[in-house]
C-alpha positions as CSV (number, residue, x, y, z in Angstrom):
1,M,83.1,7.8,60.7
2,L,84.3,11.4,59.7
3,R,81.5,12.1,57.8
4,F,79.3,10.9,60.4
5,L,80.8,13.5,63.4
6,A,80.8,16.1,60.6
7,R,76.7,15.8,59.9
8,R,76.3,15.4,63.6
9,S,78.2,18.7,64.5
10,L,75.8,19.8,62.0
11,G,73.0,19.0,63.3
12,A,74.4,20.0,66.8
13,I,75.3,23.5,66.1
14,V,71.5,23.7,64.8
15,I,69.9,22.5,67.9
16,L,72.3,24.9,70.0
17,I,70.9,28.4,67.5
18,L,67.2,26.9,68.1
19,I,67.8,26.7,71.6
20,S,69.5,30.1,72.0
21,A,66.7,31.7,69.6
22,I,63.7,30.3,72.3
23,T,65.3,31.0,75.5
24,F,66.3,34.7,73.9
25,F,62.7,35.5,72.6
26,L,60.9,33.8,75.7
27,F,62.9,36.2,77.8
28,F,61.4,39.5,76.7
29,A,58.1,38.0,76.4
30,L,58.1,38.3,80.1
31,P,57.0,41.6,81.5
32,A,60.0,42.2,83.5
33,E,62.3,45.0,82.2
34,P,66.0,44.1,82.7
35,A,67.3,47.2,82.4
36,R,65.9,48.5,85.4
37,L,66.8,45.6,87.4
38,A,70.0,46.0,86.9
39,C,69.7,49.9,87.5
40,G,68.9,49.0,91.3
41,K,66.0,50.5,93.6
42,N,66.5,54.1,93.1
43,C,66.9,54.3,89.6
44,D,65.9,57.5,87.6
45,P,64.9,57.9,83.8
46,T,68.4,59.0,83.2
47,S,70.2,56.4,84.7
48,L,67.4,53.7,83.0
49,A,68.0,55.1,79.3
50,M,71.7,54.8,79.7
51,I,71.5,51.6,81.3
52,N,69.6,50.8,78.2
53,K,72.0,51.9,75.6
54,N,75.1,51.1,77.1
55,L,74.0,46.9,77.3
56,G,72.1,47.2,73.6
57,L,68.5,47.0,75.4
58,D,67.3,50.1,73.4
59,Q,67.2,48.1,69.6
60,P,64.7,45.9,68.4
61,V,65.0,42.0,69.8
62,P,66.3,40.4,67.0
63,V,68.6,42.8,66.1
64,Q,69.9,42.1,70.0
65,Y,70.0,38.6,69.2
66,A,71.6,38.7,65.8
67,K,74.8,41.1,67.7
68,F,74.5,38.0,70.7
69,M,74.9,35.4,68.3
70,V,77.8,37.1,66.4
71,G,79.5,38.1,69.7
72,I,79.7,34.6,70.4
73,V,82.5,34.0,67.4
74,A,83.9,37.3,66.9
75,G,83.5,39.6,70.1
76,R,81.2,42.8,70.6
77,D,81.5,46.0,71.6
78,F,79.6,47.7,74.1
79,A,79.5,51.2,75.5
80,V,81.8,49.9,78.7
81,G,84.1,48.2,76.7
82,H,85.3,45.3,73.9
83,C,84.1,42.1,74.8
84,D,86.4,39.3,73.7
85,A,84.8,36.3,71.7
86,P,83.2,33.8,73.3
87,C,81.0,37.0,74.2
88,F,77.8,36.3,76.0
89,G,77.5,39.4,76.9
90,Y,77.3,41.6,80.6
91,S,75.5,40.6,83.4
92,F,72.3,42.4,84.3
93,V,72.9,42.2,87.6
94,S,76.8,42.1,88.5
95,Q,78.1,44.2,85.4
96,E,80.3,41.0,84.8
97,P,81.5,39.4,82.1
98,V,79.4,36.4,81.6
99,W,82.0,34.4,80.4
100,G,84.8,34.8,82.9
101,T,81.9,34.0,85.6
102,I,80.9,31.0,83.8
103,V,84.7,30.1,83.9
104,D,85.7,30.7,87.2
105,R,82.4,28.5,88.5
106,F,82.8,25.4,86.2
107,P,85.6,24.0,88.1
108,T,83.3,23.4,90.7
109,T,80.6,21.5,88.6
110,L,83.3,19.7,86.9
111,S,85.0,18.4,89.7
112,L,81.4,17.5,90.7
113,A,80.5,15.8,87.5
114,I,83.4,13.6,86.9
115,G,83.7,12.1,90.8
116,G,80.1,11.6,91.1
117,A,80.2,9.9,88.0
118,A,83.1,7.8,88.8
119,V,81.3,6.9,91.9
120,F,78.1,6.0,90.8
121,L,79.7,4.4,87.2
122,V,81.8,2.1,89.0
123,F,79.7,1.1,91.9
124,G,76.4,1.1,90.1
125,V,77.6,-1.1,87.2
126,G,79.6,-3.1,89.6
127,I,77.0,-4.3,92.1
128,G,74.4,-4.6,89.3
129,M,76.8,-6.9,87.6
130,I,77.1,-9.2,91.1
131,A,73.2,-9.2,91.6
132,A,72.7,-10.7,87.6
133,W,75.9,-13.3,88.4
134,R,73.7,-14.0,91.5
135,R,70.3,-14.0,90.3
136,G,67.9,-15.3,92.4
137,T,69.6,-15.7,95.3
138,W,69.6,-13.8,98.9
139,I,72.4,-11.5,97.2
140,D,70.2,-10.1,94.3
141,K,66.7,-9.9,96.2
142,I,68.8,-7.3,98.4
143,V,70.3,-5.3,96.0
144,S,67.0,-5.3,94.2
145,S,65.5,-3.8,97.2
146,L,68.4,-1.8,98.2
147,S,68.2,-0.2,94.3
148,L,64.8,0.6,94.7
149,L,64.9,2.4,98.0
150,G,67.9,4.6,96.7
151,A,66.1,5.3,93.1
152,S,63.3,6.5,95.6
153,M,65.7,9.2,97.8
154,Q,66.0,13.0,96.9
155,I,69.2,14.8,97.2
156,Y,68.2,17.7,99.0
157,F,66.8,14.8,102.3
158,V,69.4,13.1,102.0
159,G,71.9,15.8,101.6
160,V,70.5,17.6,104.8
161,L,70.9,14.5,106.8
162,C,74.0,13.4,105.9
163,L,75.4,17.1,106.9
164,A,73.3,16.6,110.0
165,W,75.0,13.3,110.4
166,F,78.5,13.1,109.4
167,V,79.4,16.9,109.7
168,S,77.7,18.5,112.4
169,G,76.6,15.6,114.1
170,L,79.6,12.8,114.0
171,G,82.2,15.1,112.7
172,I,83.8,12.8,111.0
173,M,83.7,14.2,107.1
174,E,84.6,18.0,106.4
175,Q,82.3,20.6,105.4
176,P,81.6,20.5,101.8
177,A,83.5,23.0,100.1
178,Y,85.5,23.1,96.4
179,H,89.2,23.8,96.7
180,P,91.3,24.2,93.6
181,F,92.8,20.4,92.6
182,T,95.8,22.4,91.7
183,E,96.4,23.8,95.4
184,N,96.1,20.9,97.5
185,P,94.5,18.0,96.2
186,A,93.3,16.0,99.8
187,K,91.8,19.0,100.7
188,W,89.7,19.1,97.5
189,F,89.0,15.3,97.7
190,S,87.8,15.7,101.0
191,G,85.4,18.4,100.1
192,M,83.9,16.8,97.9
193,L,83.7,13.5,99.4
194,L,80.3,14.6,101.1
195,P,78.9,15.8,97.5
196,W,80.1,12.8,95.3
197,L,78.6,10.4,97.5
198,V,75.2,11.6,97.8
199,L,74.9,12.5,94.2
200,S,75.7,9.3,93.2
201,L,73.1,7.5,95.5
202,I,70.9,7.5,93.0
203,F,72.4,7.0,89.9
204,M,74.1,4.2,91.7
205,A,70.7,2.9,92.1
206,N,69.4,3.0,88.7
207,Y,72.8,2.1,87.3
208,S,73.2,-0.7,89.4
209,R,69.2,-2.2,88.3
210,M,69.5,-1.7,84.6
211,T,73.1,-3.4,84.5
212,R,71.4,-6.3,86.3
213,S,68.4,-6.0,83.8
214,Q,70.6,-5.8,80.6
215,M,72.9,-8.5,81.5
216,V,70.0,-10.8,82.4
217,E,68.6,-10.6,79.2
218,Q,71.4,-10.8,77.3
219,L,72.3,-14.3,79.0
220,Q,69.2,-15.7,77.5
221,E,70.6,-14.8,74.0
222,D,71.3,-17.4,71.4
223,H,74.7,-16.8,71.0
224,V,75.2,-17.1,75.1
225,R,73.5,-19.9,74.9
226,T,75.6,-21.6,72.5
227,A,79.2,-20.4,74.1
228,R,77.4,-22.3,76.9
229,A,77.3,-25.2,74.8
230,K,80.4,-25.3,73.6
231,G,81.5,-25.9,77.3
232,L,83.2,-22.5,77.8
233,A,83.7,-21.2,81.3
234,G,80.5,-19.4,83.3
235,R,83.0,-16.1,83.9
236,T,84.2,-16.8,80.1
237,V,80.5,-16.4,79.2
238,F,79.4,-14.2,81.5
239,F,82.2,-11.2,80.8
240,R,83.2,-11.8,77.2
241,Y,80.1,-12.4,75.7
242,A,77.1,-11.5,77.8
243,W,78.7,-7.8,79.4
244,R,79.8,-6.9,76.1
245,G,76.0,-7.0,74.7
246,A,74.5,-5.2,78.1
247,I,77.4,-2.6,78.0
248,A,75.5,-0.9,75.0
249,P,72.5,0.7,76.4
250,I,74.7,1.8,79.9
251,V,76.9,3.7,77.7
252,T,73.6,5.6,76.1
253,I,72.3,6.7,79.5
254,F,76.0,7.3,80.6
255,G,76.6,9.9,77.9
256,I,73.3,11.9,79.0
257,D,74.0,11.6,82.3
258,L,77.3,12.9,82.2
259,G,76.0,16.0,79.9
260,S,73.9,16.6,82.4
261,L,76.0,16.6,85.2
262,F,78.5,19.1,83.2
263,G,75.3,21.1,82.7
264,G,74.8,21.6,86.7
265,A,74.0,19.5,89.2
266,M,71.6,22.0,90.5
267,V,70.2,20.3,93.2
268,T,73.7,19.0,94.8
269,E,75.3,22.5,94.7
270,Y,72.2,24.1,96.4
271,T,72.4,21.5,98.6
272,F,75.9,21.8,100.0
273,T,76.4,25.4,98.9
274,L,78.9,24.6,96.1
275,H,79.3,27.7,93.7
276,G,78.6,25.9,90.2
277,I,77.1,26.1,87.2
278,G,73.8,24.8,88.3
279,R,73.4,27.2,91.2
280,L,74.2,29.9,88.8
281,A,71.1,29.1,86.4
282,V,69.1,29.4,89.6
283,E,70.8,32.5,90.5
284,S,69.8,33.6,87.2
285,V,66.4,32.2,86.5
286,Q,65.3,34.4,90.3
287,L,67.0,37.5,88.8
288,T,66.1,37.3,85.6
289,D,70.0,38.1,84.4
290,L,69.3,36.9,80.3
291,P,73.0,37.2,79.5
292,M,73.8,34.8,82.2
293,L,70.9,32.5,81.7
294,M,71.9,32.3,78.4
295,G,75.3,32.0,78.9
296,V,74.8,28.9,81.4
297,M,71.8,27.3,78.9
298,L,74.3,27.4,76.1
299,V,77.1,25.4,77.6
300,S,74.9,23.5,79.5
301,S,73.5,22.4,76.0
302,A,76.7,21.8,74.0
303,A,77.9,19.6,77.3
304,I,75.1,17.4,76.4
305,V,75.1,17.3,72.8
306,V,78.9,16.7,72.7
307,F,78.4,14.1,75.0
308,N,75.6,12.5,73.0
309,I,77.8,12.5,70.0
310,L,80.5,10.8,71.4
311,V,78.1,7.8,72.9
312,D,76.8,7.4,69.5
313,A,80.8,7.3,67.4
314,A,81.3,5.3,70.6
315,Y,79.1,2.7,69.3
316,A,81.0,1.4,66.6
317,F,83.3,0.3,69.2
318,I,81.3,-1.2,71.7
319,D,78.7,-3.1,68.8
320,P,80.0,-4.6,65.7
321,R,76.9,-4.9,64.7
322,V,75.8,-1.1,64.5
323,R,76.6,0.5,61.4
324,L,76.8,4.5,61.3
325,A,76.2,4.8,57.8
């Protein structure tokens, strides 16, 4: 197991380096000039040259990339001062440290990801299991129809409708906003409840359909039929034999989805005006802010890679047939 984790960790580092290199060099292939964006409208040649020097933009692109990667591990010195590791540089727009901005935005994305994932995993898998248990009945048909309808919905459409109905119209829910959990847990929960429900709608539909199909497939396997032939109770066969075989694909997709959510649920954050990692990524692209974009990209990619490694490691405990070697 340790050898497997070490091998996957090295592979993850290589992937992150490739992502950072591709993003970095593609950015400088754009016609936009980063220093001019940071300088503003009333920019003279002297100010432009000073900004290029302060941000290290007057050096060759490969040298800038090498210093950027070294700064992540060991910190970096700029004309404006020293940037402690992990240093992603300073924003071209706000002139603020990139890492500090990401740390400030991350609790919002963390709350959105954990809460939304808990809702769609519990309810999505639960509904899918009920549909599989009552396969062929009216319950199964209703669940399948509603799941197809939910999967066809879009967050920006459902989110706006929910804001109009439950917040502005009926007034039964609070305006979505992030409040630190440590300061006021009740305010944190009420402010994130609507984004959790809307975010989980599409995921819940997909998980219920996937769970149902996996459970139906497992119920036709030979070891499940053998368990039934031995006279085991239906619930025992369903949960002990069929469920254990169906959980592996669900865990795989959940690891990918959770990693993506930690990277930022862009549409949800924009719809509910939540200042998280996803919204920060969109703003960085719009403003051509390379240091901020690089920081968000690496943090998002690291989250996805880490959760994929955890999912692969969990296979050994979920399915004894899996051999990591």
